[in-house]
Phi, psi and omega in degrees: 000129181280140167228136178235152177223162182237153180213135175240127182237116181263334182156165180303122178076006182293136184294339180268357171308130182198157171228138179208157181284152172297142173264155177085184184274337180278097189253080182237157179294320180300311182295325181293323178296314180292324177295320178294324178291325177292323178293323177298315181295317184300315184282341186297337175295336181259343186264345187085185180309131186216164180233135173254121174263122180222149177267002186269114176293328180300314182293316178300316178299318178298320179285325174299322178294320181297316181300314185287314190234355180081002178232149182282327177054031174270151182258346179241154178058040188296329176302318181281322180295324174296322176299313179301312180303318180295316177297319176305312180290320180294333181267357183091018173066224184287353175283344182242333181233131177233136182242126181240135178276132174239156178282123178283147178055037185284142180276149179304321183293341180273352178274118189269333187234167179291330177295321176300312178301320185287323176297318177298317181296315183291318177298322180292323179293319174297316172305318183293318178297321178295320175297318179294321175301315180297317180297338176293340182262053178293140181269140176291161180296328179296318175294318180297320181291319176304313180302306178302321179295315179295323178295312180292323176297318178293327179292320180294321179292317175300317176297323179293318178297318178297316176301319180292318180293321179297316176301313177297322178299319183292322179291316177300317183294318180293321177295320179293321179294316179296318178299315181296319175300313183294326175291334181287333184283000000 
């Protein structure tokens, strides 16, 4: 069972640093990244001009679309992208909000500059907050057991269906051999 979390890291000790669990049934990393960006845009009205460093190409692409055309043009998570687009326009777009792509899970040895090291540190801090957020949505033992039971039931059903298909194949093969033998006589 998937659990996703979001994290925003503004800086050491910043009051807006936070991690929180994904809401709803759709627990994907992509939705979590876009949801974090939506919260960043919503809070940007109180923080002044700000920059989001993200390792999500999806988020970067959506903001690139906003910069080029004023529309996000995204086909998934439209509810979140519509909120981002509305906030983008109400805050003055790229004059207030800047999005920069950073390499996710970069090794320290691959950081050539101080800026690279700082981006890595901040991205890791945001990832840690996101993990903390996902952990807030701990599943009860009852839900875990129900999930395991349904997964096992689905596996048994799949095995049964495969046995039926194999038996049908054997019957068809036998019929074809019988028909072939009868034609030879």
